[in-house]
N, C-alpha and C positions, 0 to 999 in steps of 0.2 A: 504493499499500499504506499510506503514512503516513497518507493521509487516512482509510482504513478504520480503521486503529488509534486515530488520535486521536479520531474520532467515536465509537468503541466505548468508549474512556476516558471520553468526556465523558458518555455514556450511563449507564455504570456509576457514575461519580462523582455524576451528578445524579439517579440513580434514585429517591432517597427524595422528591425533588421532582417528578419527571416522572410516576412511576407512579400516585401518587394521582390526577392529571389522567386519565391513561389508564383507570384502573379506574372512574372516574366516567362517563366516556363509554362504556365497555363495559357498565356496569350499566344506563345509560339505554337502550342498544340492545336489551338483553335483554328489555325490555318492549314491544318494537315487534312487533305481530302481523304474521307474514310476512316480517319484515325478512331473516331468514337465507336466504330463497329467492333473494335477490338479492346475497349476500356470495360467492357462488362464485367462486374464483380471485381475490378480493379486489376486485371491481368489479360493479356492476349496470348493464345494458345496456338501453336502450329499442329495441324492434325498430322501425326507422323505417318499414319497409314495411308493418307493421301499422298505424302511425299513418296512412299515406297512404291505404290502402284502407279504413280504418274497422272492422277487424276487432276492435278492442278499443273497449270502451264507455266512458261518462263514469265509471263507477266506477273502471275501469281507469286512466283518465287521472289521477283524483284520487289513486289510491293511489301511481301513479308520482311525483306531485308532492310528496305528503307524505313519501314514503320519500326522495326526492331532496332535499327541503329539511332533513330531519333528519340525512341524511348529511352534506350540506354544512355544516350547523351544527357536527355533531361534529367534521369535518375542520378546520373553522376555530378551534373551541375548542381542539383538542389542538395545532394548528400555532402558535397564539397562546402557549398555555402553554409549550410546548417552546422556542420561540425566545426568549421572555422568560427562561426559565431559563439558557439559553446567554449572553444578554446580562448577565444577573445575575452569573453565574460570572466573566465577563470585565471586568466594571466595577464590582465590589463598592465600590470606594473612591469612585466617581463618583456612582452612583446606588443610592439604598437600595431594600430590598425593597418597602416600603410604597409608595413613589412609584411603582414599577412596577405594583404591584397596582392602584392609582388609575387608571392608564392602560390597564389590561386591557381594560374594557368598550370603550373607544374603539378599540384595536387590533382586538378581536374584530368590532366592527361593520364595520370597513373590510375585513377579510379576508373575512368573510361575504359582503359586497357583491361583492368581487372574485370569489369562487367562484361566486355567483349567476349573475353577467354570463357568466363562462366556462361555466357549465353551460347557460344560454340560447343563447349563441353555438354551443356543441357540438351541441344539439339542431338548431339552424337549419342548420348545415353539413351534418349527416347527413340531414335532411330534403331539402334541396336536391340534394345528391349522389344521394340514392336516387331523387328525383324524375327526375334526368337519366339514370338507370339507369347510373351509373358504377360501375366494380367496388369491391368491398368494401375491397381493400387500398388503393385510391386515396383512400377515405373515412377509412381509419385514418391514413394519412400526412397528409392534410390536417388531421385533429384534432390529431395529435402535433405538427405544426407550430404550430397555434393554441394549444395548452398551453403550448409552449415560452415563449411571450412572458409568460406568467402565473407561471412556475415560481418566480421569486425575489420575488414581490410581498410575502409575508409578511416576508421578511427586510428589504426596503426599508423596509416600513411600520413595522416595530419597531425594527430597528437605526438607522434614518435618521430616524424619525418622520414618514414621508411621508403625505400624503394619497393616496387611491386613484389619480388620474390621474397624479400624480407617480411614485408607486410603479410603476405600469404602464409608463411611459416608461422609467424607470430599469432596470426588469426587461427590458424589450424591448431596449433598447441593450445592456445586459450580455450578453444571449443572442446578439445580433449580433456583438459584438466578440469574445465568447468562446464559440463554439459548443461547444467541446470541454467547457465547463462543463455544457452541457445534455446532451450524450451521456454525460457521466460520471454525472449524475442518472439519466437513462433506464437505464443499464447496471446501476447500483445497484438501481433499482426492479425491473427485469426479474429479476434474480437473487433478490431477496427474495420477490417474487410467485410465483416458481417454487416456493418452498417450501409456499406455499398450494396451488398446483396438486398437489404430492406429497401433501399432506393429502387433498385431494379424491379423488385416484386410490386411495389407501390404504383409505379409509373407504367408498369407492364400490364396492370389491370385496365388501363385506359389507352394501351397501345402506343404510348408516347416514349418509345424506346430511345429516340433522339434526345429527349429531355432527361432522361435517366442517365445517359451517357454523359451529358453536360453536368449534371449534378456530380456524377461519380469523379469526373475529371477535377471538378472544383474542390471536392472533399479530399480527393487522393493527394493533389498537388499543395492545397492551402493548408492542409491539417495532417492527413495521416503520414506521409513521407517525412515532413519536418519533424512530427512528434517522435516516430520510430527512431529516426536518426538522434534525436536527443535521448531517448531511451538507451540506445545502444551505447552512446557516449558516456552516459552516466554509470552504466553497467561496467563497461570497460575501464572507466576512471577508478572504480571502487577497487579493481583488481591490482592496479599499478599506483596506489597513492604515493608511495616512498619515491618512485621512480620518475614521476612527472613533474617534480619541482614546482609546487604551486597549484597543480591541478588536483584539488582536494576539497 
């Protein structure tokens, strides 16, 4: 409960810094043709069976790729901005705002690379498991396990100024040593994404799917992603209080 309250207080206190970044990402996505078709319940899924059987054509592949890359960039941009805000609030005496902004592109590049590799690995696992005709629930568990090792990469990159490989190693070791931290994050994520499902069901009754997608995007970028990144940062910081020099 303390983690929920502390993270919410951080979100509220930092809203004037976080929300402009969130609104920028939201505004960009509004101009993506067909984007909202893939925002239902907060995520877009490639149908691996269709990929294997060739029932989707080259244009579909290209569309999935473009939407996926833009989505990954939006996630990386927002993750970088929010985690930097958390670091700024906790190290105001040590690191100035301008210095952090100079590092912003470097952090963004590293996090974008991490999410791109994770996206490619996710598709690869899905294709292999589908080819082997394994049950869907097993594919989901395998991908959740894969994602777990990447969860705290943004926090490692920004809070510890790590490169991608070092951040992956640190995130993976942390998740192995502290599996409850992963389960806590997944729990928060499921609860918050349930809000988007409620929105889908409500507007779906009136066949207003475009309006549901719009609300989903607003909730996702303006609250869910920033709040989850704050939760992750707070969880990560509690593990390394002594090592972070002021991040406590």
